C-alpha positions as CSV (number, residue, x, y, z in Angstrom):
1,M,189.6,9.6,-78.1
2,T,191.0,6.3,-79.5
3,R,187.7,3.6,-80.2
4,V,189.3,0.3,-80.4
5,A,186.7,-2.2,-82.2
6,L,187.4,-5.4,-80.2
7,D,186.7,-9.3,-81.4
8,L,184.2,-10.7,-78.5
9,M,184.4,-13.6,-79.9
10,G,188.0,-14.3,-79.9
11,G,190.4,-16.4,-78.0
12,D,190.2,-19.7,-75.7
13,H,188.6,-17.8,-72.9
14,A,185.9,-15.7,-74.8
15,P,183.5,-14.1,-74.5
16,A,184.0,-13.4,-70.5
17,S,187.5,-12.6,-70.8
18,V,187.2,-10.2,-73.7
19,V,184.4,-8.3,-71.6
20,D,186.6,-8.2,-68.4
21,G,189.4,-7.0,-70.5
22,A,187.0,-4.4,-71.9
23,L,185.9,-3.7,-68.6
24,L,189.5,-3.1,-67.2
25,V,190.2,-0.3,-70.1
26,A,187.1,1.5,-69.1
27,E,188.0,1.4,-65.5
28,E,191.8,2.3,-66.2
29,T,192.1,4.4,-69.5
30,P,189.0,6.3,-70.0
31,E,190.6,8.1,-73.4
32,V,190.1,4.6,-75.0
33,E,186.5,3.6,-76.0
34,V,186.1,-0.2,-76.6
35,V,183.5,-1.4,-79.3
36,L,182.8,-5.3,-78.6
37,V,181.8,-6.7,-81.9
38,G,179.4,-9.9,-81.5
39,P,176.3,-11.2,-80.7
40,P,174.9,-8.1,-78.9
41,E,172.8,-10.9,-76.3
42,V,175.7,-12.2,-75.2
43,A,177.7,-9.1,-74.3
44,A,174.6,-8.0,-72.7
45,E,174.3,-11.2,-70.2
46,L,178.3,-11.0,-69.1
47,L,177.5,-7.2,-68.6
48,A,174.7,-7.8,-66.9
49,A,176.2,-10.5,-64.6
50,R,178.9,-8.0,-63.6
51,G,176.4,-5.0,-62.8
52,R,178.0,-2.8,-66.0
53,S,174.6,-2.9,-68.1
54,G,174.8,-0.9,-71.2
55,R,178.8,0.2,-69.9
56,L,180.1,-0.6,-73.5
57,E,179.2,-0.1,-76.5
58,V,178.3,-3.3,-78.8
59,V,178.1,-3.6,-83.1
60,A,176.1,-6.6,-83.7
61,A,178.4,-9.4,-85.8
62,R,176.9,-13.5,-85.3
63,Q,179.4,-15.3,-86.8
64,V,182.4,-16.7,-85.8
65,V,185.7,-18.3,-87.5
66,E,186.8,-21.4,-85.4
67,M,190.2,-22.5,-85.3
68,D,190.4,-25.2,-86.9
69,E,188.7,-23.7,-90.2
70,D,190.3,-22.4,-93.2
71,P,190.9,-18.7,-92.6
72,A,190.8,-17.4,-95.7
73,R,187.9,-19.7,-97.2
74,A,186.0,-18.9,-93.4
75,I,186.2,-15.3,-94.2
76,R,185.1,-14.8,-97.3
77,A,182.3,-16.9,-96.7
78,K,181.2,-15.5,-93.3
79,R,180.4,-11.4,-94.0
80,D,179.2,-11.5,-90.3
81,A,182.4,-13.2,-88.7
82,T,183.2,-11.1,-85.7
83,V,186.8,-10.6,-87.1
84,R,185.8,-9.5,-90.1
85,V,183.1,-6.5,-88.7
86,C,186.0,-5.4,-86.8
87,A,188.1,-4.6,-90.1
88,R,185.3,-3.2,-91.7
89,L,184.5,-0.7,-88.7
90,V,188.5,0.0,-89.2
91,R,187.6,0.3,-93.2
92,D,185.1,2.8,-92.5
93,G,186.1,5.2,-89.9
94,V,184.4,4.1,-87.1
95,A,186.7,2.6,-85.3
96,D,190.7,3.6,-85.0
97,A,191.9,-0.2,-84.5
98,M,191.0,-3.8,-84.1
99,V,191.9,-5.9,-81.6
100,S,191.5,-9.7,-81.7
101,A,192.6,-12.7,-79.8
102,G,191.2,-15.5,-82.1
103,S,192.7,-17.1,-85.1
104,S,195.5,-15.3,-86.4
105,G,195.1,-16.4,-90.0
106,A,191.3,-15.0,-90.0
107,A,192.8,-11.8,-88.5
108,L,194.8,-11.8,-91.4
109,A,192.6,-12.6,-93.9
110,A,190.1,-10.1,-92.6
111,A,192.9,-7.6,-92.7
112,V,194.2,-8.0,-96.2
113,F,190.4,-8.6,-97.7
114,T,189.0,-5.7,-96.4
115,L,192.2,-3.2,-95.6
116,G,194.1,-3.9,-98.3
117,R,198.1,-4.0,-98.1
118,Q,200.3,-1.9,-98.2
119,R,202.8,-1.6,-101.6
120,G,205.5,-3.9,-101.3
121,V,203.9,-6.3,-98.9
122,T,202.7,-9.7,-100.1
123,R,201.8,-11.9,-96.9
124,P,201.9,-9.3,-93.9
125,P,203.5,-10.8,-90.5
126,L,202.8,-10.2,-86.9
127,A,205.5,-8.3,-85.5
128,A,206.1,-8.6,-82.0
129,V,208.6,-6.2,-79.6
130,V,210.1,-8.6,-77.6
131,P,211.7,-7.6,-74.3
132,A,215.5,-9.1,-74.2
133,K,218.6,-8.2,-71.7
134,A,220.6,-6.1,-73.9
135,G,217.3,-3.9,-75.1
136,P,213.9,-4.8,-76.9
137,L,213.9,-6.4,-80.7
138,V,211.3,-6.5,-83.0
139,L,210.8,-10.6,-83.4
140,L,208.3,-11.5,-87.0
141,D,206.4,-13.4,-88.0
142,V,205.4,-14.4,-85.1
143,G,202.2,-16.4,-86.3
144,A,200.3,-14.8,-89.1
145,N,202.2,-17.4,-92.3
146,P,203.4,-20.6,-90.8
147,E,205.6,-21.2,-93.9
148,A,207.6,-18.6,-95.8
149,T,209.7,-18.2,-98.8
150,A,213.5,-16.4,-99.0
151,D,211.0,-13.9,-100.7
152,L,208.5,-13.7,-98.0
153,L,211.8,-13.1,-95.5
154,A,213.3,-10.9,-97.4
155,Q,210.0,-9.1,-97.1
156,Y,209.7,-9.3,-93.4
157,A,213.0,-8.1,-93.3
158,L,212.7,-5.0,-94.8
159,A,209.2,-4.5,-93.0
160,G,210.9,-5.3,-89.3
161,A,213.7,-2.8,-90.0
162,A,211.0,-0.2,-91.0
163,Y,209.0,-1.4,-87.9
164,A,212.1,-0.9,-85.6
165,T,213.0,2.8,-87.2
166,V,209.8,4.0,-86.2
167,R,209.4,1.7,-82.9
168,L,212.8,1.5,-81.4
169,G,214.1,5.0,-83.2
170,L,216.9,3.0,-84.5
171,A,218.0,4.9,-87.7
172,Q,220.0,1.6,-88.8
173,P,218.6,-1.3,-87.0
174,R,220.7,-4.7,-87.1
175,V,218.4,-7.5,-88.5
176,G,219.5,-11.1,-88.2
177,L,218.2,-14.1,-89.9
178,L,216.7,-17.2,-87.2
179,T,218.4,-20.3,-88.0
180,N,220.2,-23.2,-86.2
181,G,223.5,-21.8,-86.4
182,T,225.1,-18.2,-87.0
183,E,227.4,-19.6,-90.0
184,A,226.6,-18.4,-93.2
185,G,225.4,-21.4,-95.0
186,K,223.4,-22.7,-91.9
187,G,219.8,-24.2,-92.4
188,D,217.2,-25.4,-94.7
189,A,217.2,-24.8,-97.9
190,V,215.6,-21.6,-97.8
191,R,217.3,-19.9,-94.9
192,K,220.6,-20.8,-97.2
193,E,218.4,-18.5,-100.1
194,A,216.9,-15.9,-97.6
195,Y,220.6,-15.4,-96.5
196,A,221.6,-14.5,-99.9
197,A,218.4,-12.4,-100.4
198,L,218.5,-10.4,-96.8
199,A,222.4,-9.6,-98.1
200,A,221.5,-7.9,-101.1
201,L,219.1,-5.6,-99.3
202,P,219.5,-2.1,-98.6
203,I,219.3,-3.2,-94.7
204,R,221.8,-3.7,-92.2
205,F,221.9,-7.4,-92.2
206,V,224.2,-9.3,-89.6
207,G,223.6,-12.3,-90.8
208,N,222.4,-15.8,-89.1
209,V,221.4,-15.4,-85.4
210,E,220.1,-18.2,-83.1
211,G,217.7,-18.7,-80.6
212,S,219.3,-18.2,-77.5
213,D,220.1,-14.4,-79.4
214,V,216.5,-13.3,-78.5
215,P,216.5,-13.5,-75.0
216,Y,219.8,-12.0,-74.5
217,G,219.7,-9.3,-77.4
218,G,222.8,-7.0,-78.6
219,T,223.4,-9.2,-81.7
220,A,220.2,-8.0,-83.7
221,D,217.4,-5.1,-83.6
222,V,215.1,-7.4,-85.8
223,I,215.0,-11.0,-85.8
224,V,213.3,-12.8,-89.3
225,T,211.7,-15.7,-89.4
226,D,208.9,-17.7,-90.5
227,G,205.3,-17.8,-88.5
228,F,205.5,-21.5,-87.4
229,T,209.1,-21.1,-86.0
230,G,208.1,-17.5,-84.2
231,N,205.2,-18.6,-82.6
232,V,206.9,-22.0,-81.2
233,L,209.7,-19.6,-79.7
234,V,207.9,-16.7,-78.5
235,K,205.6,-19.5,-76.5
236,G,208.6,-21.5,-75.3
237,L,210.2,-18.1,-73.6
238,E,206.8,-17.5,-72.4
239,G,206.1,-20.9,-70.8
240,M,210.2,-20.6,-69.3
241,A,208.9,-17.2,-67.6
242,A,206.0,-19.0,-65.9
243,M,207.7,-21.3,-64.8
244,L,210.7,-19.7,-63.3
245,T,207.9,-17.7,-61.5
246,E,206.2,-20.5,-60.2
247,L,209.1,-22.1,-58.6
248,Y,211.2,-19.0,-57.6
249,P,208.4,-16.5,-57.2
250,A,211.1,-13.5,-55.8
251,L,211.6,-13.6,-59.7
252,A,208.6,-12.3,-60.5
253,D,209.8,-9.0,-61.4
254,V,212.3,-10.1,-63.6
255,T,210.1,-12.4,-65.7
256,A,207.3,-10.0,-65.8
257,P,208.0,-8.6,-68.9
258,L,207.8,-11.9,-70.8
259,S,204.4,-12.6,-69.1
260,P,201.4,-12.5,-72.1
261,E,200.2,-9.7,-70.1
262,A,202.6,-7.5,-70.8
263,S,204.2,-8.9,-74.1
264,G,201.2,-10.4,-75.9
265,S,200.4,-8.6,-78.1
266,A,201.8,-8.4,-81.9
267,L,200.8,-5.8,-84.8
268,L,200.1,-7.1,-88.5
269,L,202.9,-5.2,-90.6
270,G,202.0,-4.5,-93.9
271,V,198.0,-3.7,-94.1
272,E,196.6,0.2,-94.1
273,G,195.0,0.1,-90.5
274,V,195.9,-1.1,-87.2
275,V,195.6,-4.6,-86.5
276,I,196.5,-6.0,-82.9
277,V,196.4,-9.9,-82.6
278,G,196.7,-11.6,-78.9
279,H,197.6,-15.4,-77.4
280,G,194.6,-17.5,-77.7
281,T,194.8,-17.7,-74.0
282,S,194.7,-13.8,-73.1
283,S,193.7,-13.1,-70.0
284,P,191.1,-10.0,-69.3
285,R,194.7,-8.2,-68.2
286,A,196.6,-9.4,-71.7
287,V,193.4,-8.5,-73.8
288,A,193.2,-4.8,-72.1
289,G,197.2,-4.7,-73.1
290,C,196.1,-5.5,-76.4
291,V,194.1,-2.5,-76.3
292,A,196.4,-0.4,-75.0
293,A,199.0,-1.5,-77.8
294,A,196.3,-0.4,-80.3
295,D,195.9,2.8,-78.7
296,E,199.3,3.4,-79.1
297,A,200.3,2.4,-82.3
298,V,196.9,4.6,-83.3
299,R,198.1,7.8,-81.3
300,E,201.8,7.4,-82.6
301,G,200.6,7.3,-86.2
302,L,202.9,3.8,-86.8
303,V,200.8,2.4,-89.8
304,G,201.3,5.3,-91.7
305,R,205.2,6.3,-90.5
306,V,205.8,2.3,-90.8
307,G,204.5,2.4,-94.5
308,A,206.4,5.5,-95.4
309,S,209.4,3.7,-94.1
310,L,209.1,0.7,-96.0
311,A,208.1,2.6,-99.3
312,D,211.5,4.2,-99.0
313,R,213.4,1.0,-97.9
314,L,211.5,-0.8,-101.1
315,D,212.6,2.4,-103.7
316,R,216.4,2.2,-102.8
317,R,216.4,-1.4,-103.1
318,R,214.8,-0.8,-107.1
319,T,217.5,1.9,-107.3
320,E,220.3,-0.5,-106.1
321,A,219.0,-2.9,-108.9
322,G,219.1,-0.1,-111.4
323,L,215.4,-0.2,-111.8
324,G,214.3,3.2,-110.6
325,A,212.4,4.0,-107.9
326,A,208.3,2.6,-108.0
327,P,205.8,4.7,-109.7
C-alpha cells in the first residue's frame, strides 16, 4: 500500500476540497492510503459533516504557509507548517510521497530543506507531462522557480531528459528551449546564453521551440523554460480548453486531457522523495488525481530512476568536458 501525506490546508478551496479529494481516493483506490496533514479539529469537523468520521488518518500540523508569504523564510520559521510536516513524514519513512496544492514555492522549500537535493540539482523544477497532438511531452519548469539563469535552464534540460527517458520510455528524448522564435539567437539574453549551454550538453538538443509547439508536439519531447513562463503557458492551455468545452460541449472528450483534473499535477524533479504539486484551484477530483500521480511515481520508482539517469548524464557531461566522472 502506498501512503501519501496530503496537505490539508493547501489550495484555494482547502480544506474542503482536499478532504473531498481524499475521500474519493479512499472510495476508488483502496490500495492508496491518504494521511491528512493539518489541524485535527478541522479535518474532524469536515469528515463528520460528510458522515465519514474516523475514515482518514490525520497527522497534526497547525501552521500554514500563506500564498503571500516568502516561501523559504516561512518554511524556516514555521516548523509546524502543513507542507513542512508532509515533507518530514516522507523523510522519516512514515509516508511514501507528499501532495500539496498550496504554494509551489513552499513545497519546493520544504522539500529541499527536509529531503535534500539530488546530485547536480541547484533549484529543483516542477515537471508536468502535457498531452499534445503528436504525443505527450515534458514541460519544465511549470512554477517552482519564476526566474532562471542559463545554467539553471541547462540543469532543467538534463533533468527533463532524464525524466522523459524514465517516464516516457525515450532513450534519446528531443529537448527544445522555449522562446519567441525557432531561429538561433532568438529570445532575451538568458535564452541566448542558454541556447549555447544546451547545445553543449550530452542531450539531443533540437534548438528553439515556440509556444505553438506545445499543444501540437512532434518537435520536442522535452521543452525547457523558466517557472513563470511555464506556469502562464500551462494555465493558458487549460483556460483555452475550458472555454472550448463551455462553448462546444461536444468537444469535451477532446479537451478533457488538458483539464486540471487530468493533467493538474507536476512532479518536483531533483529532490530525494516524491513531491507532487497541484494547482491552487484544484477541485476534489484534481486532488485525487494528484494523489494518483504520487502513487504512480512511488510504484514506478521514478525518483531513484530519474536520479540515476540524471547522474549518468552529468558524468557524461563532465567526461566530454575532460573533467572525468564526479566522485
